[in-house]
MIDOSE-1310 file (N, C-alpha, C; in nm, 2 decimals, decimal comma, always signed):
residues 178
xxxx	+0,10/-0,11/+0,01/-0,01/-0,01/+0,00/+0,08/+0,13/+0,00; +0,20/+0,13/+0,07/+0,29/+0,23/+0,09/+0,34/+0,27/-0,05; +0,40/+0,17/-0,12/+0,45/+0,18/-0,25/+0,34/+0,23/-0,35; +0,22/+0,19/-0,34/+0,13/+0,25/-0,43/+0,09/+0,39/-0,41
xxxx	+0,08/+0,45/-0,29/+0,06/+0,58/-0,25/+0,19/+0,65/-0,30; +0,30/+0,62/-0,28/+0,43/+0,69/-0,34/+0,41/+0,71/-0,50; +0,38/+0,60/-0,54/+0,36/+0,59/-0,71/+0,26/+0,71/-0,75; +0,13/+0,71/-0,68/+0,01/+0,79/-0,69/+0,07/+0,94/-0,69
xxxx	+0,14/+0,95/-0,59/+0,17/+1,10/-0,56/+0,29/+1,13/-0,66; +0,40/+1,05/-0,70/+0,47/+1,09/-0,80/+0,42/+1,11/-0,93; +0,32/+1,03/-0,97/+0,24/+1,05/-1,11/+0,18/+1,20/-1,10; +0,11/+1,22/-0,98/+0,04/+1,36/-0,98/+0,12/+1,48/-0,98
xxxx	+0,25/+1,46/-0,92/+0,36/+1,56/-0,92/+0,39/+1,59/-1,06; +0,41/+1,48/-1,13/+0,46/+1,51/-1,28/+0,35/+1,57/-1,36; +0,23/+1,54/-1,34/+0,13/+1,59/-1,41/+0,11/+1,74/-1,38; +0,16/+1,78/-1,27/+0,14/+1,92/-1,23/+0,26/+2,01/-1,28
xxxx	+0,35/+1,95/-1,34/+0,45/+2,03/-1,39/+0,45/+2,08/-1,54; +0,53/+2,17/-1,57/+0,52/+2,21/-1,71/+0,60/+2,12/-1,79; +0,56/+2,13/-1,93/+0,63/+2,04/-2,03/+0,68/+2,11/-2,15; +0,80/+2,09/-2,21/+0,84/+2,16/-2,32/+0,90/+2,06/-2,41
xxxx	+0,86/+2,07/-2,52/+0,92/+1,99/-2,63/+0,99/+2,07/-2,73; +1,13/+2,06/-2,74/+1,20/+2,14/-2,82/+1,21/+2,06/-2,96; +1,17/+2,14/-3,06/+1,17/+2,06/-3,19/+1,30/+2,09/-3,26; +1,34/+2,22/-3,25/+1,48/+2,27/-3,31/+1,54/+2,33/-3,20
xxxx	+1,66/+2,27/-3,17/+1,74/+2,32/-3,07/+1,84/+2,42/-3,13; +1,85/+2,55/-3,09/+1,95/+2,65/-3,15/+2,10/+2,60/-3,12; +2,17/+2,61/-3,23/+2,30/+2,57/-3,22/+2,39/+2,64/-3,12; +2,34/+2,76/-3,09/+2,42/+2,86/-3,00/+2,33/+2,95/-2,93
xxxx	+2,37/+3,03/-2,85/+2,29/+3,13/-2,79/+2,25/+3,23/-2,89; +2,11/+3,25/-2,92/+2,07/+3,34/-3,02/+2,13/+3,49/-3,04; +2,16/+3,53/-2,90/+2,21/+3,67/-2,89/+2,35/+3,67/-2,96; +2,42/+3,55/-2,97/+2,54/+3,56/-3,04/+2,52/+3,57/-3,21
xxxx	+2,40/+3,55/-3,26/+2,37/+3,56/-3,39/+2,33/+3,70/-3,43; +2,23/+3,74/-3,35/+2,18/+3,88/-3,37/+2,11/+3,90/-3,24; +2,16/+4,04/-3,18/+2,09/+4,08/-3,06/+1,97/+4,15/-3,08; +1,94/+4,18/-3,20/+1,79/+4,25/-3,23/+1,69/+4,15/-3,24
xxxx	+1,58/+4,17/-3,18/+1,46/+4,07/-3,18/+1,34/+4,14/-3,20; +1,24/+4,10/-3,29/+1,12/+4,15/-3,29/+1,02/+4,04/-3,25; +0,91/+4,08/-3,16/+0,83/+3,98/-3,10/+0,69/+3,99/-3,17; +0,62/+3,88/-3,21/+0,50/+3,87/-3,25/+0,42/+3,77/-3,17
xxxx	+0,32/+3,80/-3,10/+0,25/+3,70/-3,01/+0,09/+3,71/-3,09; +0,06/+3,60/-3,11/-0,07/+3,58/-3,18/-0,16/+3,46/-3,13; -0,29/+3,47/-3,14/-0,38/+3,37/-3,09/-0,51/+3,39/-3,16; -0,58/+3,27/-3,19/-0,71/+3,28/-3,24/-0,82/+3,28/-3,14
xxxx	-0,79/+3,21/-3,02/-0,89/+3,18/-2,92/-0,85/+3,25/-2,77; -0,75/+3,30/-2,75/-0,71/+3,33/-2,64/-0,75/+3,48/-2,63; -0,78/+3,54/-2,51/-0,82/+3,68/-2,49/-0,68/+3,77/-2,48; -0,71/+3,89/-2,52/-0,59/+3,98/-2,53/-0,51/+4,01/-2,40
xxxx	-0,59/+3,99/-2,30/-0,52/+4,00/-2,17/-0,41/+3,92/-2,15; -0,43/+3,79/-2,18/-0,32/+3,71/-2,17/-0,21/+3,72/-2,25; -0,24/+3,76/-2,39/-0,13/+3,78/-2,48/-0,06/+3,91/-2,45; -0,13/+4,00/-2,38/-0,05/+4,13/-2,34/+0,04/+4,11/-2,22
xxxx	-0,02/+4,01/-2,13/+0,07/+3,99/-2,01/+0,19/+3,92/-2,05; +0,18/+3,81/-2,13/+0,30/+3,75/-2,19/+0,39/+3,84/-2,27; +0,34/+3,93/-2,35/+0,43/+4,01/-2,42/+0,50/+4,08/-2,31; +0,46/+4,14/-2,22/+0,53/+4,23/-2,11/+0,63/+4,15/-2,05
xxxx	+0,60/+4,03/-2,00/+0,71/+3,94/-1,94/+0,83/+3,90/-2,05; +0,79/+3,88/-2,17/+0,87/+3,84/-2,27/+0,97/+3,95/-2,30; +0,92/+4,08/-2,31/+0,99/+4,20/-2,35/+1,09/+4,23/-2,22; +1,05/+4,20/-2,10/+1,15/+4,25/-1,99/+1,25/+4,14/-1,98
xxxx	+1,22/+4,01/-1,99/+1,32/+3,91/-1,99/+1,41/+3,91/-2,10; +1,37/+3,95/-2,24/+1,46/+3,96/-2,34/+1,54/+4,07/-2,33; +1,51/+4,19/-2,26/+1,60/+4,31/-2,24/+1,69/+4,26/-2,11; +1,66/+4,19/-2,01/+1,74/+4,14/-1,92/+1,85/+4,04/-1,97
xxxx	+1,80/+3,97/-2,06/+1,89/+3,87/-2,13/+2,00/+3,92/-2,23; +1,98/+4,06/-2,26/+2,08/+4,15/-2,35/+2,03/+4,17/-2,49; +1,90/+4,14/-2,52/+1,86/+4,16/-2,65/+1,80/+4,30/-2,67; +1,80/+4,35/-2,81/+1,75/+4,48/-2,82/+1,61/+4,45/-2,90
xxxx	+1,51/+4,51/-2,84/+1,37/+4,49/-2,90/+1,36/+4,59/-3,01; +1,31/+4,54/-3,12/+1,31/+4,63/-3,25/+1,16/+4,61/-3,31; +1,13/+4,71/-3,38/+0,99/+4,69/-3,45/+0,99/+4,65/-3,60; +1,11/+4,67/-3,65/+1,14/+4,60/-3,80/+1,21/+4,46/-3,80
xxxx	+1,17/+4,37/-3,87/+1,24/+4,25/-3,87/+1,33/+4,22/-3,96; +1,38/+4,33/-4,05/+1,45/+4,33/-4,17/+1,59/+4,26/-4,12; +1,64/+4,34/-4,01/+1,79/+4,29/-3,97/+1,77/+4,24/-3,81; +1,69/+4,13/-3,79/+1,67/+4,09/-3,65/+1,62/+3,96/-3,67
xxxx	+1,60/+3,89/-3,55/+1,57/+3,76/-3,52/+1,41/+3,78/-3,49; +1,32/+3,72/-3,57/+1,17/+3,73/-3,52/+1,14/+3,61/-3,42; +1,07/+3,66/-3,33/+1,02/+3,56/-3,23/+0,87/+3,55/-3,25; +0,82/+3,45/-3,29/+0,67/+3,41/-3,32/+0,63/+3,33/-3,19
xxxx	+0,54/+3,37/-3,13/+0,45/+3,29/-3,02/+0,30/+3,28/-3,05; +0,26/+3,16/-3,06/+0,13/+3,13/-3,09/+0,05/+3,07/-2,96; -0,02/+3,15/-2,91/-0,08/+3,10/-2,78/-0,21/+3,01/-2,82; -0,19/+2,88/-2,78/-0,30/+2,78/-2,85/-0,42/+2,78/-2,74
xxxx	-0,39/+2,79/-2,63/-0,50/+2,77/-2,50/-0,45/+2,83/-2,38; -0,55/+2,90/-2,33/-0,53/+2,94/-2,19/-0,66/+2,90/-2,12; -0,63/+2,83/-2,01/-0,76/+2,78/-1,92/-0,72/+2,81/-1,77; -0,78/+2,91/-1,70/-0,75/+2,93/-1,56/-0,78/+2,82/-1,47
xxxx	-0,84/+2,73/-1,51/-0,88/+2,62/-1,41/-1,00/+2,66/-1,32; -1,02/+2,59/-1,23/-1,12/+2,60/-1,12/-1,06/+2,61/-0,99; -1,07/+2,74/-0,93/-1,01/+2,78/-0,81/-1,06/+2,69/-0,69; -1,19/+2,65/-0,70/-1,26/+2,59/-0,58/-1,19/+2,43/-0,58
xxxx	-1,19/+2,39/-0,72/-1,13/+2,24/-0,71/-1,00/+2,24/-0,68; -0,92/+2,33/-0,70/-0,77/+2,34/-0,67/-0,75/+2,34/-0,52; -0,85/+2,42/-0,45/-0,84/+2,42/-0,30/-0,91/+2,32/-0,22; -1,02/+2,27/-0,28/-1,09/+2,16/-0,21/-1,04/+2,02/-0,23
xxxx	-1,01/+1,98/-0,37/-0,99/+1,86/-0,40/-0,86/+1,84/-0,42; -0,78/+1,93/-0,46/-0,65/+1,90/-0,51/-0,59/+1,80/-0,61; -0,50/+1,74/-0,60/-0,43/+1,65/-0,68/-0,46/+1,67/-0,82; -0,43/+1,80/-0,86/-0,44/+1,84/-1,01/-0,59/+1,88/-1,06
xxxx	-0,68/+1,86/-0,97/-0,83/+1,90/-1,00/-0,82/+2,05/-1,02; -0,89/+2,10/-1,12/-0,88/+2,26/-1,13/-0,76/+2,33/-1,19; -0,68/+2,25/-1,24/-0,55/+2,28/-1,29/-0,57/+2,40/-1,39; -0,49/+2,50/-1,40/-0,48/+2,60/-1,50/-0,37/+2,56/-1,61
xxxx	-0,39/+2,60/-1,72/-0,30/+2,56/-1,83/-0,28/+2,68/-1,93; -0,15/+2,67/-1,97/-0,12/+2,77/-2,09/-0,04/+2,69/-2,20; -0,09/+2,66/-2,31/-0,04/+2,59/-2,41/+0,02/+2,69/-2,54; +0,13/+2,67/-2,58/+0,19/+2,77/-2,67/+0,28/+2,70/-2,77
xxxx	+0,32/+2,76/-2,87/+0,42/+2,72/-2,98/+0,52/+2,84/-2,99; +0,64/+2,81/-3,02/+0,75/+2,91/-3,01/+0,82/+2,90/-3,15; +0,86/+3,00/-3,21/+0,96/+2,98/-3,32/+1,04/+3,10/-3,33; +1,17/+3,10/-3,33/+1,28/+3,19/-3,35/+1,30/+3,17/-3,50
xxxx	+1,32/+3,28/-3,60/+1,38/+3,25/-3,72/+1,44/+3,39/-3,77; +1,54/+3,39/-3,86/+1,60/+3,51/-3,92/+1,50/+3,57/-4,03; +1,55/+3,68/-4,07/+1,46/+3,76/-4,15/+1,44/+3,69/-4,29; +1,55/+3,59/-4,32/+1,52/+3,51/-4,45/+1,42/+3,39/-4,43
xxxx	+1,37/+3,38/-4,31/+1,29/+3,27/-4,29/+1,34/+3,14/-4,23; +1,49/+3,15/-4,20/+1,56/+3,02/-4,16/+1,53/+3,00/-4,00; +1,47/+2,90/-3,97/+1,43/+2,87/-3,86/+1,55/+2,83/-3,75; +1,57/+2,91/-3,64/+1,68/+2,89/-3,55/+1,66/+2,80/-3,44
xxxx	+1,52/+2,81/-3,40/+1,49/+2,74/-3,27/+1,33/+2,72/-3,27; +1,28/+2,62/-3,23/+1,12/+2,62/-3,22/+1,10/+2,52/-3,10; +0,99/+2,53/-3,03/+0,94/+2,46/-2,91/+0,79/+2,46/-2,91; +0,73/+2,35/-2,85/+0,59/+2,35/-2,81/+0,60/+2,35/-2,63
xxxx	+0,51/+2,43/-2,60/+0,52/+2,44/-2,44/+0,39/+2,43/-2,39; +0,37/+2,37/-2,25/+0,26/+2,36/-2,16/+0,30/+2,40/-2,04; +0,23/+2,50/-1,99/+0,26/+2,55/-1,85/+0,14/+2,51/-1,78; +0,15/+2,44/-1,65/+0,04/+2,41/-1,58/+0,04/+2,46/-1,44
xxxx	-0,07/+2,49/-1,38/-0,08/+2,55/-1,24/-0,16/+2,47/-1,15; -0,13/+2,40/-1,06/-0,24/+2,31/-0,98/-0,25/+2,39/-0,83; -0,18/+2,47/-0,81/-0,20/+2,55/-0,67/-0,11/+2,49/-0,57; -0,10/+2,36/-0,59/-0,02/+2,29/-0,48/+0,13/+2,29/-0,52
xxxx	+0,17/+2,32/-0,62/+0,31/+2,31/-0,66/+0,42/+2,39/-0,57; +0,51/+2,31/-0,50/+0,57/+2,37/-0,40/+0,67/+2,47/-0,47; +0,71/+2,44/-0,58/+0,81/+2,54/-0,66/+0,74/+2,68/-0,67; +0,61/+2,67/-0,73/+0,55/+2,79/-0,75/+0,52/+2,87/-0,61
xxxx	+0,50/+2,79/-0,51/+0,46/+2,87/-0,38/+0,57/+2,94/-0,32; +0,70/+2,87/-0,33/+0,81/+2,92/-0,30/+0,85/+3,07/-0,38; +0,84/+3,04/-0,51/+0,87/+3,15/-0,61/+0,79/+3,27/-0,60; +0,66/+3,22/-0,60/+0,57/+3,33/-0,61/+0,47/+3,38/-0,49
xxxx	+0,50/+3,29/-0,38/+0,44/+3,33/-0,25/+0,35/+3,21/-0,19; +0,35/+3,21/-0,06/+0,28/+3,09/+0,00/+0,13/+3,08/-0,03; +0,07/+3,19/-0,06/-0,07/+3,20/-0,08/-0,11/+3,19/-0,23; -0,01/+3,15/-0,32/-0,03/+3,14/-0,46/-0,14/+3,04/-0,47
xxxx	-0,14/+2,91/-0,42/-0,27/+2,83/-0,44/-0,40/+2,88/-0,42; -0,43/+3,00/-0,35/-0,55/+3,05/-0,32/-0,61/+3,15/-0,44; -0,52/+3,17/-0,52/-0,53/+3,29/-0,62/-0,63/+3,22/-0,73; -0,70/+3,34/-0,77/-0,80/+3,33/-0,89/-0,74/+3,34/-1,03
xxxx	-0,83/+3,35/-1,12/-0,77/+3,35/-1,26/-0,66/+3,45/-1,29; -0,67/+3,57/-1,22/-0,56/+3,65/-1,26/-0,43/+3,61/-1,19; -0,43/+3,54/-1,09/-0,29/+3,50/-1,03/-0,24/+3,38/-1,13; -0,34/+3,30/-1,17/-0,31/+3,18/-1,26/-0,26/+3,23/-1,39
xxxx	-0,32/+3,33/-1,44/-0,27/+3,41/-1,57/-0,14/+3,45/-1,55; -0,10/+3,52/-1,43/+0,02/+3,60/-1,40/+0,14/+3,47/-1,39; +0,10/+3,39/-1,33/+0,20/+3,27/-1,29/+0,25/+3,20/-1,42; +0,15/+3,17/-1,51/+0,17/+3,07/-1,63/+0,23/+3,17/-1,74
xxxx	+0,21/+3,30/-1,74/+0,28/+3,39/-1,84/+0,42/+3,41/-1,80; +0,45/+3,41/-1,68/+0,58/+3,43/-1,63/+0,65/+3,31/-1,68; +0,61/+3,19/-1,62/+0,69/+3,06/-1,65/+0,70/+3,04/-1,80; +0,60/+3,07/-1,89/+0,62/+3,05/-2,03/+0,72/+3,15/-2,09
xxxx	+0,72/+3,27/-2,05/+0,83/+3,37/-2,08/+0,95/+3,32/-2,04; +0,97/+3,28/-1,93/+1,11/+3,21/-1,89/+1,14/+3,12/-1,99; +1,06/+3,03/-2,01/+1,11/+2,91/-2,11/+1,14/+2,94/-2,22; +1,06/+3,05/-2,28/+1,08/+3,09/-2,42/+1,23/+3,15/-2,43
xxxx	+1,26/+3,23/-2,33/+1,39/+3,30/-2,32/+1,51/+3,19/-2,31; +1,48/+3,09/-2,23/+1,57/+2,99/-2,21/+1,61/+2,90/-2,34; +1,50/+2,90/-2,43/+1,53/+2,83/-2,55/+1,62/+2,94/-2,64; +1,61/+3,07/-2,62/+1,68/+3,16/-2,70/+1,83/+3,15/-2,65
xxxx	+1,84/+3,12/-2,53/+1,98/+3,14/-2,47/+2,04/+2,99/-2,48; +1,98/+2,90/-2,54/+2,02/+2,76/-2,54/+2,04/+2,68/-2,42; +1,93/+2,71/-2,33/+1,95/+2,66/-2,20/+1,83/+2,55/-2,17; +1,77/+2,48/-2,29/+1,67/+2,40/-2,27/+1,71/+2,27/-2,37
xxxx	+1,70/+2,16/-2,32/+1,76/+2,05/-2,40/+1,63/+1,99/-2,49; +1,67/+1,88/-2,58/+1,57/+1,83/-2,66/+1,48/+1,75/-2,59; +1,48/+1,72/-2,46/+1,40/+1,63/-2,39/+1,28/+1,71/-2,32; +1,17/+1,64/-2,27/+1,08/+1,71/-2,20/+1,15/+1,75/-2,07
xx	+1,12/+1,87/-2,00/+1,18/+1,92/-1,89/+1,04/+1,96/-1,80; +1,09/+1,95/-1,68/+1,00/+1,98/-1,57/+0,99/+2,13/-1,55
């Protein structure tokens, strides 16, 4: 019985983590190729609030990483982000049931390419928030799990932006990561 419980908790822990599948790994830090970068974030189904928040975090982290944000893509790297799904989940289910119930999700795809259209790096990502994630509670505050849709949106956008930047800096491998 003890081994069964350990297995169940391990599986639930893995499902609460984010997943990234790197399709094209950059050969080097993209900043070494070109420090100028233009961002395009789009979505057919996700509200503009999510896109704007993701854009703010991406811009801030790109600047911190040493990139120059530009409006023209003629002499820059283009960063295209397609946000496929944002679901804040159910706050009550996260609080009262736990174990992944009420999980919030942000699903996206990323592509860095040159002005000629040569793809430098690409990735599909899924960020998940269950409210009981120890790492999120340490990073974002101990009451993070009690947060509503705005808190979930904020955390998932920050996590996605961080992983998108790690791809540019060649800090993600070709395997799924937690």
